[in-house]
Phi, psi and omega in degrees: 000129180242127182248130180304138181072011182240181179296170182293160173306142182240356183221148172255113181282148180283339183216165177285330179293314183299312179305311187298315181297326174290318179299314177294321177307306182294314175307317174297305183301312187265355181058036180229158175294134175240145180242137173270109186276157176219133178290131182258319185207151174236148179228142183230133178267114183238038186284336186246135177239116179260121178242146172273111184258007182292142181288153176285172181310318186274352179263001183296137181284006186221000000 
């Protein structure tokens, strides 16, 4: 839920009903328009693959 002129959303609701109730609560409390947000698309950066390359105890060169 986003409220005009306020901080960014801080909670992910488990249901549309829960988000709508929170939007109503915030709109009443703050006297501002509240929006129930919906994700349209997600983007994930997977350009880095991190691997642990340390040798095992028996593979040490000394």
